[in-house]
C-alpha positions as CSV (number, residue, x, y, z in Angstrom):
1,M,87.8,119.8,67.6
2,A,86.1,118.3,70.9
3,D,86.6,114.5,70.0
4,A,88.5,113.0,72.6
5,A,85.4,110.8,74.2
6,P,84.9,109.0,70.3
7,R,88.7,109.0,69.9
8,L,88.5,107.2,73.2
9,H,85.9,105.0,73.3
10,A,86.8,103.8,69.5
11,L,90.2,103.1,71.0
12,V,89.1,101.0,73.8
13,E,86.9,99.2,72.1
14,Q,89.8,98.0,70.2
15,L,91.8,97.5,72.9
16,L,90.0,94.9,74.3
17,G,88.7,93.8,71.1
18,A,84.7,93.9,72.1
19,P,82.2,96.7,72.2
20,F,82.7,99.0,75.5
21,P,79.3,99.1,76.7
22,V,79.1,102.6,78.5
23,R,79.7,106.1,77.6
24,V,81.9,108.2,77.6
25,R,82.4,111.8,78.5
26,A,85.9,113.7,77.9
27,W,87.4,116.8,79.3
28,D,86.6,118.7,76.6
29,G,82.9,118.2,76.5
30,S,82.7,115.4,73.7
31,Q,80.4,112.3,74.7
32,A,80.4,109.1,72.5
33,G,79.3,105.6,73.3
34,P,75.5,103.7,73.6
35,P,72.3,106.2,74.5
36,G,71.5,105.7,77.4
37,A,74.1,103.9,79.1
38,P,76.0,105.0,82.6
39,T,78.5,107.3,82.0
40,L,81.7,106.7,82.2
41,V,83.5,110.3,83.1
42,V,87.7,110.8,81.8
43,R,87.8,114.4,83.7
44,N,91.7,114.9,82.2
45,R,94.3,113.4,80.1
46,R,96.3,111.9,83.4
47,A,93.3,109.3,83.8
48,V,94.8,108.1,79.9
49,R,98.5,108.4,81.6
50,R,97.5,106.4,84.7
51,L,96.6,103.8,82.1
52,L,99.0,103.9,79.9
53,F,101.9,103.7,82.8
54,K,99.7,101.1,84.3
55,P,97.8,98.8,82.6
56,G,94.8,97.2,83.8
57,E,92.6,97.2,87.3
58,L,95.8,99.5,88.9
59,G,95.4,102.1,86.4
60,L,91.8,102.5,87.0
61,A,92.3,102.5,90.2
62,R,94.3,105.1,90.6
63,A,92.8,107.0,88.7
64,W,89.3,106.7,90.3
65,V,90.7,107.3,93.4
66,A,92.5,110.2,92.5
67,G,89.2,111.8,90.9
68,D,90.3,111.4,87.7
69,L,87.8,109.4,86.6
70,D,83.9,109.1,87.9
71,I,80.8,107.4,86.6
72,E,77.6,109.0,86.3
73,G,74.4,107.6,86.1
74,D,73.4,103.9,88.4
75,L,77.0,102.8,89.6
76,Y,76.0,99.1,90.0
77,T,74.4,99.5,86.3
78,A,78.3,100.3,85.7
79,L,80.0,98.0,86.8
80,D,77.7,95.1,86.1
81,L,78.2,96.5,82.6
82,L,82.4,96.4,83.0
83,S,82.9,93.7,84.9
84,G,82.5,91.1,82.1
85,L,85.3,93.3,80.1
86,L,87.6,93.8,83.0
87,W,87.3,91.0,85.5
88,E,85.5,88.4,84.6
89,R,87.8,87.9,81.2
90,G,88.6,84.6,82.5
91,E,91.9,82.2,82.3
92,D,91.8,82.8,79.3
93,A,91.9,86.1,78.1
94,R,95.2,87.4,76.7
95,T,98.3,88.8,78.3
96,L,99.8,92.1,77.5
97,A,102.7,90.1,75.9
98,Q,100.0,88.7,73.8
99,A,98.2,91.7,73.1
100,L,101.4,93.9,72.3
101,R,102.0,90.8,69.2
102,D,98.8,92.5,67.7
103,P,99.5,95.1,64.9
104,Q,95.7,96.5,65.7
105,F,96.7,96.6,69.7
106,R,99.8,98.1,69.1
107,T,97.8,101.2,67.4
108,A,95.8,101.4,69.4
109,V,98.5,101.9,71.9
110,R,99.8,104.6,70.2
111,G,96.7,106.3,69.9
112,L,96.1,106.7,73.5
113,V,100.0,107.7,73.8
114,R,99.3,110.7,71.7
115,L,95.2,111.4,73.4
116,A,97.5,111.5,76.6
117,G,100.1,114.3,76.1
118,P,103.0,114.2,77.4
119,P,104.7,111.1,78.8
120,L,105.2,112.0,82.7
121,P,103.6,109.2,84.8
122,P,101.3,110.5,87.7
123,A,102.0,109.5,91.3
124,P,100.4,107.1,92.8
125,P,97.3,108.3,95.0
126,R,98.5,109.0,98.9
127,E,95.7,106.3,99.9
128,E,97.9,103.4,97.8
129,V,99.3,101.3,100.3
130,R,103.5,101.5,100.0
131,R,104.6,97.4,100.6
132,T,107.8,96.5,101.8
133,G,108.4,93.3,103.8
134,H,107.7,89.6,103.8
135,L,104.1,89.0,103.4
136,H,102.3,87.9,107.0
137,T,104.9,88.0,109.4
138,R,103.6,89.5,112.5
139,H,105.0,93.2,111.9
140,T,103.2,93.0,108.0
141,D,99.8,91.6,109.7
142,R,100.0,94.4,111.7
143,R,100.4,97.3,109.3
144,A,97.9,95.8,106.8
145,I,95.3,95.5,109.4
146,S,96.3,99.2,110.7
147,H,95.8,100.7,107.0
148,H,92.4,99.0,106.3
149,Y,90.6,99.4,110.3
150,D,92.4,102.5,111.4
151,V,90.7,105.0,109.2
152,G,88.1,106.1,112.0
153,N,85.6,104.7,114.3
154,D,83.2,107.6,113.3
155,F,84.1,106.8,109.9
156,Y,83.3,103.1,110.3
157,A,80.3,104.1,112.0
158,L,78.8,105.8,109.4
159,V,79.1,103.2,107.0
160,L,78.3,100.2,109.1
161,G,75.7,101.7,111.6
162,P,75.1,101.3,115.3
163,S,75.7,97.6,115.0
164,M,79.2,98.4,114.3
165,V,79.6,95.0,112.8
166,Y,81.8,94.8,109.3
167,S,80.9,91.3,108.0
168,C,77.8,89.6,106.4
169,A,74.6,90.1,108.0
170,Y,72.2,87.4,107.8
171,W,68.9,88.5,106.3
172,E,65.4,87.1,106.7
173,S,64.4,89.4,104.2
174,E,65.2,92.4,101.7
175,D,62.6,94.5,103.5
176,S,64.5,94.0,106.9
177,T,66.5,96.5,108.6
178,L,70.3,96.3,108.4
179,E,70.2,96.2,112.5
180,R,67.8,93.4,112.7
181,A,70.2,91.6,109.8
182,Q,73.1,92.1,111.8
183,H,71.9,90.7,115.1
184,D,70.4,87.9,113.4
185,K,73.8,87.0,112.2
186,L,75.5,87.6,115.4
187,E,72.9,85.0,117.3
188,L,73.2,82.9,114.5
189,V,77.4,82.8,115.2
190,C,76.0,81.8,119.0
191,R,73.9,79.3,118.6
192,K,76.4,77.4,116.0
193,L,78.9,77.8,118.6
194,D,76.7,76.4,121.0
195,L,76.8,79.1,123.6
196,R,76.1,79.1,126.8
197,P,76.5,80.5,130.7
198,G,80.2,80.4,131.5
199,A,81.8,78.9,128.3
200,R,84.7,80.7,127.2
201,L,84.7,82.0,123.8
202,L,87.6,83.3,121.5
203,D,86.7,86.0,119.6
204,V,89.8,85.9,116.8
205,G,89.4,89.6,115.1
206,C,86.8,90.6,117.1
207,G,86.7,94.1,115.6
208,W,84.6,96.7,117.5
209,G,83.1,93.8,119.7
210,S,79.5,93.1,118.3
211,L,80.5,89.3,118.6
212,A,81.9,89.7,121.9
213,V,79.0,92.1,123.7
214,H,75.9,90.3,122.4
215,A,77.7,86.6,123.3
216,A,78.3,87.8,126.5
217,R,75.0,89.5,127.5
218,E,72.5,87.2,124.9
219,H,74.3,83.7,126.2
220,G,76.1,84.4,129.5
221,A,79.6,83.5,127.8
222,T,82.8,85.0,129.1
223,V,84.5,86.4,126.4
224,V,88.4,87.1,124.6
225,G,88.4,89.6,122.2
226,V,91.4,90.1,119.5
227,T,92.5,92.8,117.4
228,L,95.4,94.4,115.8
229,S,93.8,97.5,115.1
230,Q,94.1,99.9,118.1
231,E,91.4,102.2,117.3
232,Q,88.6,99.0,117.1
233,A,90.2,98.0,120.6
234,A,89.6,100.7,122.2
235,F,86.0,101.4,121.1
236,A,85.2,97.9,122.2
237,R,86.3,98.2,125.5
238,K,84.2,101.6,125.9
239,R,81.4,99.5,124.9
240,V,82.2,96.6,126.8
241,A,82.5,99.1,130.2
242,D,79.6,100.6,129.5
243,G,77.5,97.8,128.7
244,G,78.8,96.5,132.6
245,L,80.4,93.4,131.1
246,T,84.2,93.8,132.4
247,D,83.9,90.6,134.2
248,K,83.0,88.8,131.2
249,V,84.9,90.2,128.0
250,D,88.4,90.9,128.0
251,I,89.7,92.9,124.6
252,R,93.0,92.8,123.4
253,V,95.2,94.1,120.8
254,Q,97.3,90.9,120.6
255,D,97.7,88.6,117.5
256,Y,95.7,85.6,118.0
257,R,98.8,83.2,117.2
258,D,100.2,84.9,120.6
259,V,97.3,83.6,123.1
260,T,98.2,81.3,125.4
261,D,95.3,80.8,127.8
262,G,93.3,78.2,126.2
263,P,91.7,75.9,126.3
264,F,88.1,77.5,124.8
265,D,85.1,76.1,124.8
266,A,84.5,77.8,121.5
267,V,86.7,80.2,118.7
268,S,84.9,82.4,116.4
269,S,86.9,83.7,113.5
270,I,84.2,86.4,111.4
271,G,85.6,88.0,108.3
272,M,89.5,87.5,109.5
273,A,90.9,84.5,107.6
274,E,90.9,86.4,104.6
275,H,94.0,88.3,106.2
276,V,95.5,85.3,106.6
277,G,96.8,84.2,103.3
278,S,97.6,80.9,101.8
279,E,101.1,80.3,103.2
280,R,100.2,80.8,106.4
281,Y,96.7,79.2,106.6
282,L,97.5,75.7,107.6
283,E,99.2,77.4,110.6
284,Y,96.3,79.2,111.5
285,A,93.9,76.2,111.4
286,R,96.2,74.3,113.6
287,T,96.3,77.5,115.8
288,L,93.0,77.7,116.8
289,F,92.9,73.4,116.9
290,A,95.2,74.1,119.7
291,L,93.2,76.5,121.4
292,L,90.0,74.5,121.5
293,R,89.1,72.0,124.4
294,P,88.3,68.5,122.8
295,G,84.5,68.7,121.7
296,G,85.1,72.5,121.3
297,R,83.6,74.5,117.8
298,L,84.7,76.6,115.4
299,L,82.8,78.8,113.4
300,N,84.9,80.8,110.6
301,H,83.1,82.7,108.8
302,Q,85.3,83.3,105.5
303,I,84.7,85.1,101.4
304,A,86.2,82.5,98.9
305,R,86.3,82.9,95.7
306,R,85.8,80.2,92.4
307,P,88.6,77.6,91.9
308,Q,91.1,78.4,88.9
309,R,91.6,75.0,86.5
310,D,95.0,76.0,87.0
311,E,95.9,77.2,90.9
312,S,99.2,78.7,90.5
313,T,97.6,81.3,88.0
314,Y,95.8,82.7,91.0
315,D,96.7,86.7,91.4
316,V,95.1,88.7,94.1
317,D,92.8,91.4,92.9
318,A,94.9,94.4,92.2
319,F,92.7,97.0,93.4
320,I,92.1,95.8,96.6
321,D,95.9,94.8,97.1
322,A,96.8,98.6,97.0
323,Y,93.8,100.1,98.6
324,V,91.5,98.2,101.0
325,F,93.1,94.8,102.2
326,P,96.9,95.2,101.9
327,D,97.9,91.4,101.7
328,G,94.8,89.6,101.6
329,E,94.0,86.2,99.8
330,L,90.8,84.5,99.0
331,A,90.7,80.9,98.7
332,P,88.0,78.6,97.2
333,V,85.6,76.9,99.8
334,G,87.1,73.8,99.1
335,T,90.5,74.4,99.9
336,T,89.6,76.2,103.5
337,V,87.6,72.9,104.7
338,T,90.7,70.6,103.4
339,Q,93.2,73.0,105.4
340,L,90.6,73.0,108.4
341,E,90.3,69.3,108.2
342,R,94.3,68.5,108.0
343,A,94.7,70.5,110.6
344,G,92.9,68.2,112.7
345,L,88.9,69.7,113.0
346,E,86.0,68.0,111.9
347,V,83.9,70.1,109.2
348,R,80.5,68.9,110.2
349,D,78.4,72.1,108.6
350,V,78.7,74.9,105.6
351,E,76.3,77.1,104.9
352,S,77.0,79.8,101.8
353,I,75.5,83.0,102.4
354,R,76.3,84.8,99.3
355,E,73.3,86.5,98.4
356,H,73.4,88.0,102.1
357,Y,76.3,89.7,101.8
358,A,74.9,91.6,98.5
359,L,72.6,93.1,100.4
360,T,74.9,93.6,103.6
361,L,77.0,95.9,100.8
362,R,74.3,97.6,99.2
363,R,73.2,98.9,102.5
364,W,76.3,99.9,103.8
365,V,77.3,102.2,99.9
366,A,73.6,103.5,100.6
367,R,74.6,105.3,104.2
368,L,78.2,106.2,102.4
369,E,76.1,108.2,99.3
370,A,73.3,109.2,101.6
371,D,76.2,111.3,103.6
372,W,78.9,111.7,101.2
373,D,80.2,115.1,102.5
374,R,80.7,114.0,106.0
375,A,82.3,110.9,104.8
376,V,84.7,112.9,103.1
377,H,85.7,114.9,106.0
378,L,85.9,112.1,108.2
379,S,88.6,109.9,105.9
380,S,89.9,112.3,102.8
381,P,88.1,112.5,99.0
382,G,90.2,109.4,97.7
383,R,89.5,107.0,101.0
384,A,85.7,107.8,100.4
385,R,86.2,106.9,96.7
386,V,88.3,103.5,97.8
387,W,85.3,102.6,99.5
388,R,82.7,103.1,97.4
389,L,84.2,101.3,94.6
390,Y,85.1,98.4,96.8
391,M,81.9,97.5,98.3
392,A,79.7,98.6,95.2
393,A,82.2,96.4,93.0
394,S,81.8,93.4,95.8
395,A,78.4,93.9,96.0
396,V,78.2,93.2,91.8
397,A,80.7,90.3,92.6
398,F,78.8,88.6,95.0
399,E,75.4,88.7,93.0
400,R,77.5,87.7,90.0
401,N,79.2,84.5,92.0
402,R,83.1,85.6,91.2
403,I,82.9,85.5,95.0
404,G,81.0,84.0,97.9
405,V,81.1,83.7,101.6
406,N,80.8,80.8,103.8
407,Q,80.4,79.4,107.3
408,V,82.5,76.6,107.9
409,L,81.3,74.8,111.2
410,A,83.9,72.3,112.8
411,V,84.6,70.7,116.0
412,R,87.7,69.6,117.7
413,T,86.3,65.8,117.5
414,P,87.8,63.9,120.7
415,E,89.2,60.6,119.9
416,P,86.5,58.6,120.8
417,G,84.5,60.0,118.2
418,G,81.4,61.9,120.0
419,S,81.4,65.1,118.3
420,G,78.7,66.4,120.7
421,M,76.6,67.4,117.7
422,P,72.8,66.8,117.7
423,L,71.6,64.1,115.2
424,R,70.0,67.1,113.2
425,A,72.1,70.0,113.3
426,R,70.4,73.5,112.0
427,T,68.5,73.8,114.6
428,W,70.0,77.0,115.0
429,N,68.1,78.4,111.6
430,R,65.0,79.1,113.6
431,P,63.2,82.4,114.2
432,V,65.2,85.0,116.4
433,D,63.8,87.3,119.0
434,A,64.1,91.0,118.0
435,P,67.1,92.7,118.1
436,G,67.6,95.0,121.5
437,T,69.8,97.1,123.0
438,E,72.6,95.4,121.8
439,A,72.9,97.5,118.9
440,R,74.2,100.7,120.5
């Protein structure tokens, strides 16, 4: 009798102690769960074994990346329904050790063991990071950046579009194009930094050179861009050469800690600080402070998580750590502001653009799904599945205020106290010109 799905659905509800809000379709064709809800497709018993050997998010991630699990129906709706059970149970959620003291929980686990078949742990998908060594050394940082960014420039072009900007866009309205919104974000950063002809800008984690090119061409800045990704640097250098900007833009494969040719009038760090780690963050802030001239400005654009009652209990997201951003960490925005000021900077403006990232991620997912076969060809089936889940789940997380993103503008204020900031600072939010040719 085909009954795997009803058994799975009942066992999951027993394990969670709550209704399971999506349907389940199992490898034997059986189905169970709320009619009309998105369907979690369990393709084989191996998916169940993955969850038994790695309970929680990592087991689910391995099953998804390997193709043992899939979702039919609207992916965002499914993730929204599941997030309250799997990712948002909060600090009061019981641990596995506590759960195993519950006789009903133990009974449900035994039921899953019988359903899973022979107890052999499946090997992790090859896309999973194999971690060795200490966190956030120059070597491990370089390896982590390579894992994420050296997937291939063609793959990123497919997802990001012609702008090749891999950070939150800045949307005038939901009807704007991705290219316009990314142009507006680059322009916003340049205005906040008050870039003018001849100003020296250090772009930390410069990516594929979008901000460096924009700052040089549209504002006359002289730019040093640093990245740890060889593929990014090669792409950015070609872009600079094609734009006739080799006299204004220098792209380097270099750790920001090794930059010695300061001081700079401005420093931008857009979507890079998440890689730094809490133990190294004050060092990061002090390094950027030292690279700025007195009166120079820093724009730190960084994803933030919600603070916890007990910060010592913070754990890095298992899926993100294993498949997306190895060794990445998120901090509350208040912690970031405190560390920047401890380093000697004066924080002058904090702008939350959380909703803007949700819109950006949905556009990236749409581009990935629209050209799925090519995305798989350019990377691998597992890698494409990682990106689809990571971006869709992140969009839901931004929409539900589980995470946010903030632009923090700080100044290396000189000793006499003159910051050089206008009395009404947010003049940078006036309408910007439509994008020209910079989005190639």
